[in-house]
VMD Tcl script that draws the C-alpha trace (Angstrom):
set ca {
  {107.90 56.64 132.09}
  {107.51 52.98 133.41}
  {109.12 51.54 130.52}
  {112.48 53.03 130.69}
  {112.82 52.00 134.35}
  {113.00 48.70 132.79}
  {115.07 49.59 130.28}
  {117.15 50.06 133.67}
  {117.31 47.33 135.19}
  {117.93 45.61 131.88}
  {120.96 47.76 131.72}
  {122.57 46.71 134.97}
  {121.50 42.91 134.80}
  {124.09 40.06 134.32}
  {125.21 39.99 130.00}
  {123.72 36.55 130.01}
  {120.69 37.57 131.55}
  {120.75 40.19 128.96}
  {121.44 38.01 126.19}
  {118.38 35.92 127.20}
  {116.83 38.93 126.64}
  {117.83 40.01 123.38}
  {119.11 36.56 122.05}
  {116.88 33.80 124.14}
  {119.77 31.90 124.50}
  {123.50 31.49 125.34}
  {126.51 30.25 125.32}
  {129.35 30.59 128.49}
  {131.42 28.94 130.08}
  {132.58 29.69 134.01}
  {132.77 28.80 137.36}
  {130.72 27.73 139.68}
  {131.01 31.91 141.28}
  {130.51 33.64 137.56}
  {127.11 31.05 137.67}
  {125.25 32.08 140.86}
  {126.04 36.07 140.23}
  {124.28 34.54 136.89}
  {121.06 33.07 138.60}
  {120.69 35.96 140.83}
  {120.60 38.49 138.48}
  {117.68 36.07 136.89}
  {115.43 36.45 139.90}
  {115.47 39.78 140.49}
  {114.00 40.04 136.82}
  {110.12 39.31 137.46}
  {110.39 42.04 139.83}
  {111.86 44.85 137.87}
  {110.63 44.04 134.29}
  {107.15 43.68 132.64}
  {107.52 43.97 129.27}
  {106.06 41.08 127.42}
  {108.50 41.74 125.00}
  {111.79 41.83 127.10}
  {110.58 38.65 128.92}
  {112.25 35.55 129.98}
  {112.16 32.54 127.47}
  {110.77 29.36 128.64}
  {112.72 26.68 130.26}
  {114.69 29.30 131.83}
  {114.20 29.77 135.80}
  {112.37 26.33 136.03}
  {114.27 24.17 134.09}
  {117.76 25.19 133.45}
  {118.15 27.23 136.36}
  {117.99 24.13 138.43}
  {120.06 21.88 136.53}
  {122.74 24.49 136.47}
  {122.30 24.86 140.20}
  {122.00 21.01 140.62}
  {126.32 20.59 138.52}
  {127.92 24.35 140.62}
  {127.34 22.17 143.15}
  {129.38 19.00 142.05}
  {132.45 21.37 140.40}
  {136.57 20.75 141.80}
  {137.52 23.76 143.11}
  {138.96 24.79 139.63}
  {136.47 23.32 138.25}
  {134.03 25.03 135.52}
  {130.63 24.48 134.17}
  {129.48 25.35 130.53}
  {126.61 26.30 128.86}
  {125.26 26.86 125.53}
  {121.35 27.27 125.60}
  {119.26 28.45 122.87}
  {115.21 29.05 123.80}
  {114.51 30.26 121.12}
  {111.76 27.25 119.98}
  {111.90 24.68 117.25}
  {110.01 27.08 114.72}
  {113.06 29.79 113.86}
  {114.87 29.04 110.33}
  {116.83 26.37 109.63}
  {116.59 24.20 112.54}
  {113.81 22.53 110.01}
  {115.28 19.88 106.89}
  {114.06 20.31 103.41}
  {111.06 18.12 103.30}
  {111.31 14.84 101.59}
  {108.48 13.24 99.03}
  {107.31 9.69 100.58}
  {106.30 6.47 98.15}
  {102.06 6.99 98.48}
  {99.83 4.47 96.70}
  {96.10 5.97 96.21}
  {93.74 7.23 97.04}
  {96.52 9.44 98.84}
  {98.18 11.62 95.73}
  {101.39 13.40 97.46}
  {103.36 13.68 100.55}
  {106.01 15.15 102.60}
  {108.39 14.62 105.16}
  {110.14 17.14 107.36}
  {112.30 17.35 110.21}
  {112.96 19.93 112.93}
  {115.66 19.25 115.29}
  {116.12 21.93 118.26}
  {119.65 20.90 120.32}
  {118.47 23.80 123.18}
  {120.67 22.75 125.91}
  {124.15 21.59 125.99}
  {126.07 21.01 129.27}
  {129.75 20.33 130.39}
  {131.07 19.77 133.82}
  {134.43 19.50 135.53}
  {133.71 17.33 138.98}
  {135.31 17.32 141.56}
  {136.42 13.42 141.49}
  {137.68 14.50 138.01}
  {134.88 13.13 135.75}
  {133.99 15.17 133.14}
  {129.34 15.14 132.59}
  {128.83 16.55 129.30}
  {124.39 16.66 128.35}
  {122.45 17.03 125.71}
  {118.74 17.97 125.25}
  {117.39 17.70 121.89}
  {113.52 18.06 120.38}
  {112.83 16.25 117.16}
  {109.65 16.86 115.65}
  {108.04 14.67 112.03}
  {106.25 16.41 110.15}
  {104.11 14.59 107.34}
  {101.73 16.38 104.70}
  {99.42 14.09 103.29}
  {96.88 14.98 100.24}
  {94.48 12.49 99.37}
  {91.07 12.41 97.28}
  {87.63 11.47 99.73}
  {84.97 9.60 97.93}
  {83.50 12.42 97.26}
  {86.18 12.80 95.28}
  {87.70 16.38 96.68}
  {90.76 16.22 97.33}
  {91.91 17.84 101.46}
  {95.58 18.12 103.05}
  {96.21 17.13 106.28}
  {98.80 17.84 108.85}
  {100.55 15.45 111.10}
  {103.21 16.00 113.55}
  {105.18 13.84 116.33}
  {107.29 15.16 118.91}
  {109.54 13.67 120.68}
  {112.80 14.41 122.57}
  {116.84 12.72 123.30}
  {118.38 13.22 126.33}
  {122.17 12.27 126.22}
  {124.48 12.23 129.06}
  {128.26 11.59 129.05}
  {130.86 10.74 131.88}
  {134.31 10.52 130.85}
  {136.19 8.73 133.81}
  {139.08 10.02 135.63}
  {142.47 8.92 134.41}
  {143.37 5.04 135.10}
  {140.19 4.50 136.93}
  {138.28 1.24 136.84}
  {134.59 1.32 136.10}
  {132.01 -1.54 137.43}
  {129.44 -3.09 135.89}
  {126.32 -1.59 138.56}
  {124.03 -4.50 140.33}
  {120.63 -3.57 138.79}
  {120.28 -3.32 135.12}
  {119.73 0.59 133.43}
  {115.70 1.72 133.93}
  {114.03 -0.06 130.23}
  {114.17 4.31 129.12}
  {117.71 4.21 129.11}
  {120.15 2.83 127.04}
  {123.65 2.59 127.99}
  {126.91 2.31 125.78}
  {130.32 1.69 127.66}
  {134.02 2.47 126.08}
  {137.03 1.12 127.00}
  {140.83 3.56 127.06}
  {142.90 5.11 128.85}
  {139.39 7.64 129.95}
  {137.23 5.35 130.08}
  {133.21 6.69 129.08}
  {129.38 5.80 129.63}
  {127.20 7.05 127.38}
  {123.08 7.35 128.90}
  {121.26 7.49 126.75}
  {117.19 8.40 126.52}
  {114.30 8.81 123.85}
  {111.32 10.17 125.24}
  {108.22 8.84 122.74}
  {106.58 12.29 124.00}
  {107.50 15.81 125.51}
  {107.54 15.93 129.53}
  {103.95 17.42 130.75}
  {105.98 19.96 133.55}
  {109.23 22.11 133.79}
  {109.47 19.89 136.73}
  {109.30 16.35 135.26}
  {111.71 17.90 132.45}
  {114.18 18.23 135.39}
  {113.35 15.09 136.71}
  {114.07 13.10 133.63}
  {117.34 14.86 132.45}
  {118.98 14.30 136.25}
  {117.94 10.69 135.29}
  {120.01 10.44 132.83}
  {122.71 11.97 133.91}
  {123.02 10.44 137.05}
  {123.11 6.99 135.11}
  {126.59 6.94 134.32}
  {127.48 7.05 137.63}
  {126.49 3.80 138.84}
  {129.43 2.60 136.67}
  {132.08 3.66 138.67}
  {132.62 2.44 142.77}
  {131.41 4.56 144.93}
  {133.78 6.11 146.22}
  {134.48 7.08 142.91}
  {130.69 9.07 142.62}
  {130.19 12.59 142.80}
}
mol new
graphics top color blue
foreach p $ca { graphics top sphere $p radius 0.5 }
foreach p [lrange $ca 0 end-1] q [lrange $ca 1 end] { graphics top cylinder $p $q radius 0.2 }
display resetview
């Protein structure tokens, strides 16, 4: 009977909340009020659902929700926030490319390399100052399998993996808004590209050599990259 109560509770959750439970992700565009309704539903989950198969995916409450709250606070009266999140994990079909052979020398007999690309979060916010902020977070894992003969004649295969994370934030300025070079350079771990045009844009990119060690560190890193493009306009134009 208890599981039926949980199933009934799930039926009353926000539709995007239900999508996170069943599909481990969603894609939606809403104003701030719509996201507030989703977050209210998500905060009810722990008190109503205990079955492990219906648990929220990792990164939902401690990464995705704080970022949505932060961006919604800067939306304009008619601005929307678009969120595309895939929290199924890196090991799902379609995220890993084909293995390719690598050149080897003895005693290595063979070596292959494959890449797994997991773009697990995309955000697009129409801000109150007229600019548009886009954020992309991608996990990339390189896996190498090396087969070699050791000095005793035995053949062994070793697997080595390296995980990196790429965070990109692009801000498109309002029309006819001039930019400025900030008084201090960006942190050395953030690269910046400025594109001129009718609507100037600034792209900030960070390639992290290791994944964040906590959800709070993940949120802080994303916000640090997302904040960098705002230093490239006069203070009165900042969000």
